[in-house]
C-alpha positions as CSV (number, residue, x, y, z in Angstrom):
1,M,81.7,48.0,101.5
2,K,79.1,45.1,102.0
3,Y,80.5,42.7,105.4
4,E,79.3,39.7,106.2
5,V,77.7,39.2,109.9
6,R,78.1,35.7,111.8
7,N,76.7,34.8,114.5
8,F,78.5,32.5,117.2
9,D,77.9,29.0,115.2
10,N,80.4,31.0,112.4
11,K,77.2,30.5,110.8
12,K,76.4,33.7,108.1
13,V,72.8,35.3,109.6
14,G,73.4,38.4,106.5
15,E,75.5,41.2,105.6
16,V,75.7,44.9,107.1
17,Q,76.7,47.9,105.2
18,L,79.7,49.8,106.0
19,N,80.7,53.2,105.5
20,P,83.7,53.2,103.1
21,E,85.5,57.0,105.4
22,I,85.1,54.6,108.2
23,F,86.1,51.0,107.7
24,S,88.2,52.0,104.5
25,T,90.0,55.1,104.8
26,P,93.7,54.6,103.7
27,L,96.8,53.2,106.5
28,R,99.0,56.3,108.0
29,Q,101.0,54.3,110.8
30,D,102.5,57.9,111.6
31,I,98.6,59.0,112.5
32,L,98.6,55.3,114.8
33,A,101.7,56.3,116.7
34,R,100.1,59.8,117.5
35,M,97.6,58.5,118.8
36,V,99.2,55.6,121.1
37,H,101.9,57.9,122.4
38,W,98.7,59.8,123.5
39,Q,97.2,56.9,125.0
40,L,99.8,55.5,126.3
41,A,101.1,58.6,127.9
42,K,97.8,59.8,129.6
43,R,97.9,56.8,131.4
44,R,101.3,57.3,133.0
45,A,101.3,58.4,136.7
46,G,103.5,61.1,136.7
47,T,104.3,59.8,140.5
48,H,107.9,59.4,140.6
49,S,110.1,61.8,142.9
50,T,113.3,62.7,144.0
51,K,114.2,65.2,147.6
52,G,115.5,68.6,146.4
53,I,118.4,69.7,148.9
54,S,115.4,71.3,151.6
55,E,114.0,68.1,151.5
56,I,116.5,66.3,152.9
57,S,116.4,65.5,156.6
58,G,120.0,66.4,158.3
59,T,121.8,69.0,159.3
60,T,122.8,72.5,158.8
61,K,125.9,72.5,160.1
62,K,129.5,72.9,158.1
63,P,130.8,69.4,158.1
64,W,134.5,71.6,158.4
65,K,136.1,74.1,158.3
66,Q,136.7,76.3,154.8
67,K,140.2,75.8,154.4
68,G,142.9,73.9,155.9
69,T,142.1,70.8,156.1
70,G,143.3,69.2,153.0
71,R,140.1,68.3,151.7
72,A,137.4,70.5,149.2
73,R,135.0,72.9,150.7
74,Q,131.7,71.5,151.4
75,G,129.0,73.8,153.1
76,S,126.0,71.0,153.8
77,L,126.1,67.3,154.3
78,R,123.3,67.2,152.3
79,S,124.6,68.0,149.0
80,P,123.9,65.6,146.2
81,Q,127.9,64.4,146.7
82,F,127.3,62.9,150.0
83,R,125.4,59.9,150.7
84,K,121.8,59.6,151.2
85,G,122.3,63.7,149.7
86,A,120.2,66.0,147.6
87,V,119.2,65.0,144.2
88,I,120.0,67.7,141.7
89,F,117.7,69.1,138.5
90,G,115.7,65.4,140.2
91,P,112.1,64.1,138.6
92,H,109.0,65.6,140.6
93,P,105.1,64.4,139.7
94,R,103.8,66.0,137.1
95,E,100.8,64.8,134.5
96,H,102.4,63.3,131.4
97,G,99.6,63.4,129.4
98,Y,99.1,66.2,126.4
99,K,96.7,67.6,123.7
100,L,95.8,66.0,120.4
101,P,93.5,67.4,118.5
102,K,89.4,65.4,117.9
103,K,90.2,65.4,113.7
104,I,93.5,63.7,114.4
105,R,92.1,60.9,117.2
106,Q,88.6,60.3,114.6
107,M,91.3,59.8,112.0
108,A,93.5,57.3,114.3
109,L,90.2,55.1,115.2
110,K,89.2,55.1,111.4
111,T,93.1,54.0,110.2
112,A,92.5,51.3,113.3
113,L,89.4,49.8,112.1
114,S,90.2,50.2,109.2
115,S,93.4,48.3,109.0
116,K,91.5,45.3,110.9
117,V,89.2,45.0,107.7
118,A,92.3,45.0,105.7
119,S,94.0,41.9,106.8
120,G,90.7,40.2,106.8
121,S,91.2,40.4,110.6
122,L,87.0,41.7,111.6
123,L,84.4,39.6,112.6
124,I,80.7,41.4,112.8
125,I,78.4,39.3,114.7
126,E,74.4,40.3,115.4
127,D,74.5,40.5,118.8
128,L,76.5,39.5,122.6
129,N,73.3,36.5,123.3
130,A,75.0,33.3,123.2
131,G,72.8,31.8,125.3
132,I,76.4,30.1,126.8
133,K,76.6,29.8,131.1
134,K,80.0,28.4,130.9
135,T,83.5,29.5,129.8
136,K,84.6,26.3,128.2
137,D,81.5,26.5,126.6
138,L,83.0,29.9,125.0
139,V,86.5,29.2,124.9
140,K,85.0,26.1,121.8
141,K,83.3,28.7,120.1
142,F,86.2,30.4,120.2
143,Q,87.9,28.4,118.5
144,D,85.3,27.2,115.9
145,L,85.6,31.2,115.0
146,G,89.6,31.6,115.0
147,L,89.6,33.9,117.8
148,R,92.1,33.8,120.3
149,S,93.6,37.7,121.1
150,A,90.1,39.4,120.7
151,L,88.7,42.2,121.4
152,I,85.0,42.0,121.6
153,I,82.8,45.7,120.9
154,D,79.1,45.8,122.2
155,G,76.4,49.0,121.8
156,I,76.2,51.1,124.9
157,E,75.7,48.3,127.5
158,V,77.6,44.9,127.6
159,N,75.5,42.0,127.3
160,K,76.8,41.3,131.3
161,D,76.1,37.5,131.1
162,F,78.9,37.3,128.4
163,A,81.4,39.8,129.9
164,R,80.9,37.5,133.1
165,T,82.0,34.4,130.9
166,A,84.6,35.5,129.0
167,A,86.0,37.4,132.0
168,N,88.5,34.7,133.1
169,L,89.6,33.9,129.0
170,P,93.0,35.2,128.4
171,G,93.8,37.8,125.2
172,V,89.9,38.2,125.0
173,D,88.7,42.0,126.6
174,V,84.6,42.9,126.1
175,L,83.8,46.9,126.0
176,P,81.1,48.9,125.4
177,Q,81.5,51.1,121.8
178,Q,82.3,54.2,124.0
179,G,85.6,52.1,125.5
180,I,86.4,51.3,122.1
181,N,90.2,52.4,121.7
182,V,92.9,52.7,119.0
183,Y,95.3,51.0,121.3
184,D,93.2,47.6,122.5
185,I,92.0,47.1,118.5
186,L,96.1,47.5,117.6
187,R,97.5,45.4,120.9
188,H,94.6,42.4,119.6
189,E,94.8,39.5,116.7
190,H,90.9,40.6,115.8
191,L,87.8,42.9,116.1
192,V,85.2,41.7,117.0
193,L,82.4,44.1,116.9
194,T,78.4,44.1,117.1
195,K,75.8,45.6,114.7
196,A,74.6,47.8,117.4
197,A,78.5,48.6,118.1
198,I,78.9,49.5,114.3
199,E,75.3,51.6,114.2
200,N,77.2,53.7,117.5
201,L,80.5,54.0,115.6
202,E,79.1,55.4,112.4
203,S,77.0,57.2,113.6
204,R,80.3,58.9,116.6
205,L,82.6,59.6,113.3
206,K,80.3,60.4,110.6
């Protein structure tokens, strides 16, 4: 399938042939949901923690005698029914990540890319050599292109001048091609790929 290539002046500068196996796959909401859940699970810190009775500081003395007080029997002031006592079966630090087959991860990325093509939210540009030094000038270019929330993917290395200029723009993220991921694609309105990014993605997802 052919797709037009534009520059930052919103002018057509050519066409590129997209692999239909990558950019024209059926939409699988279930695969996208699995991938997003996997990504967000990996990001969780897992540092939540509570103290068991052996970790609570305090006396080990029995608070009162077993019988004859009229109160419920107690063996420790560190028990969970007391203030500042232990937490039973509470959370402890752990890793929330889990394994997801590589085949599913690749399918999810292809599906996310295809969804942007199907919705008309994919923009392909020649490269990121926009020759722009000021952020306000880049904002004007983005307005002309109709970009508000955009994920911009370059080749193996991101153009440093462009990344520096776009760093302060809300809703705009610039990543190298190895950083592309399903969650970031879906949470941005537009996806912007350079020709170098397409070449790397097609060689990686074939």
